C-alpha positions, 0 to 999 in steps of 0.5 A: 664288066662283073662289077656292081656299080650302085647309082645314088639317089642324090641329084644336083639340079641347075637352079635358074633362082641362083643369081649374082649381081654383076657390073653391067656396062654398054661402053663409054659413049652409052654410059655417058649419056645414062649418067647424065640422064640420071644427074638431071633427075630431081632429088625426089625422084632419086629417092623414090626410085632408089627405094623401089629398086632396093625393095625389088632387089634386097631380099635377093643379095646380100648387101645390095647397096654395097654392090651399087657402091662398088659398081658406081666406084667403076664409073666414077671417072665418067661421072667426074667428067660430066658432072659440073655441079655440086656434090652428088648425093649418097642416094644419087650415087647408089642409084647410078650404081644400080643402073651399071648392075645386072643380075646373072643367073650362074647355073641357069644352063648347067651344073655339072663336072664335079670334083670332091675333096675332104672338108677341113671341118669334120666337127659335129659328124656320126661314126663313119660320116665325113664332110666333103666339098664338091666343085661344080662348073656352073653354066649360065647365059652366054655359056659362061662357066664359073666354079661353085661349091656345095658341102655334102655328107657321106654317111656310114652307108655311103649315101650321099647327102647334099646339103641345101644351097644358101639363098644368096650367091655372090662373087669375091673381092679381087686383089691384084698386085698394083705394081710389078717388080722387074726382077721377079717378072724375068724369073717368071718369064724364064720359067715360061722359057721366054727368050731373053732377047724378047723379053728385053724388047719390052722390059728395058723400056720399063722401070725397076717397078711398074704398073699393068698400064705401063706394061700394056703401053710398051707391049702395045708399042712394040707390037706396032713398031716392030715386025714380029712373026706370029710366034713372037706376037704371041709372046708379047701377049703373054706378058699381059697374060702373066700380069693378069694371071696372078690373082687373089681373091677373097670371100667374106668369113660370114658366107656359106660354101654354097654362096661363093661363086668364082666367076671369070675375072681376067680377059684370058677367061671371060668365057669361062672357068671350066672343069676344076679338078681339086685335090687335097695336097700333102706338102714336104712338111706334112701339112695340107693345102687344097689345089685345083687345075682348071681351064681359062677360056677366052672364046678362042684360046685355052689356058691352063691355070692353078688355084690354091687354098687352104679355107675355101675363103681365100684363093690364089689364082695362078698361070701354068707355064712350060712346053706341056702346059697346054690343052685341058685335062690336067690333074695333079697327083696329091703329093710329090712322088721322088721329090717331083710334082706329078700330073696327068694330062692330055696334050695332044688331045687323044692320048693320057700323058704323065708330066714330072716337074721341080716346079708346080707352075712349069711343066716341060716334061712329059711321056704318053701314059695311055693310048686309046685301046678298046672301042669305047675310048677309040676317039680319045681318052682323058683323066677323071680327076687326080689319081687316088693313092691305094695300097696297089697303086695310084687309082686313076679314073679315066674317061674314054669317048666312043661311037656317037661321041659317047663319054664313059668312065674307066679306071687304071691302076699305076705304080706307086713309086713310078706312075709312068708304069700302067699295072693294068686298065679296065677293058670295059667302061666302069660307067656309061650313060644310063637311058635317063642319063643320056639327054642333056646340054651334051647328050650321051656324056657321063664325065667327072673331075674327082672321085673320094674313097670312103668306108671301102668303097669308091664314091664317083660324083659325075655329070649327066650329059653336061646338065646336072650332077649325081654319084655312083659308088663301087667297092674299091677292092673289087675294082682293083681286082678288076683292073689287075685281072 
């Protein structure tokens, strides 16, 4: 390839010092024993021990006492069960909360698979500069992946200056609907193409408005009392998935972007939030919102989900449904085309597909867009983030897997009016692992979840062997000419 790809100096490394305080629980029996021992302490010992703990951890977390209070509330039902004496003092409640708290180094293993979007705030910049938001997959102990963020500025010469992250990091307040309406629930199940005779097994036993616990109880009874096929059992599990999947989370307005970590919330993503692909999406009325597709992983199953945010403080998290809302590698186009939402996907693990839908959450129509063609992509191909609109077509960064499972990046161009038509594609890799990028958590990999055009160049943030993140750029017109040659 005759293109000149320029690697940038900026590198974002994982930082073992970035920790947040998460709830720690080892089961009811051990929790009860621990609480009894704390309740047995004299008040003077409680005060001394709490002061020592606050002195040690207050500088490491924003409002550590608030964290202890929240974690005490999570075990209050056990405290109420074992405590028969007078009221518990506030300092003893805080101490109990501290024992049910642990620090988690959110990016101790890796910080990789970046996407990039233009920030809402473009104030205070010089001519030719733009402020962008980077999302990154942070991996810590137990290979649990979270979603974290960084701000960066791309200057007039297309240098990337990544802002230093804040010293604190924290998780969001989780807001879940406590009550579900049967009517709306049925509508969502129909969107998921769940047969009526199956959902009636459950919903006919529930009131018009019901709680998650009521739903769980009925599903459990149906699973026990009916001889269901494996497929029907999976449908029963989807009831609970649907109830848990519609979540809103909110960060405090006094947090810096780099302080906000989206840690797995639901049981269905307890092993990780993987590879978010953010896009700035233009709605029909001309306004913008940000969407991201990501992979929820529970250790056994992969579930695609969608995040929506307008400000990166409040996030709505929703499931994706339909026959082709499967596997990894979903990337949303930045606007509707011919009145439909459009998504690139890889539903069979090998080929790139394109999907069209009238409903952002339901994907039931797909066709093959690309098959592996060249030696560097014969194992499988996929996307490198949402397509970018240019005068000559939709620019889609792709990745290919070749010999010894080496990942490289390529590119293709899709027709503006009919993106199921491929105008051209790179015959050779646009970017492959350099010698000093081959060692990491997963060797021989370059991988991106989104790119950005600035000052005539395509800026590509990419992961180096699933360990750290850096950047490259290429002249946009030169790339388009190469694709069409």
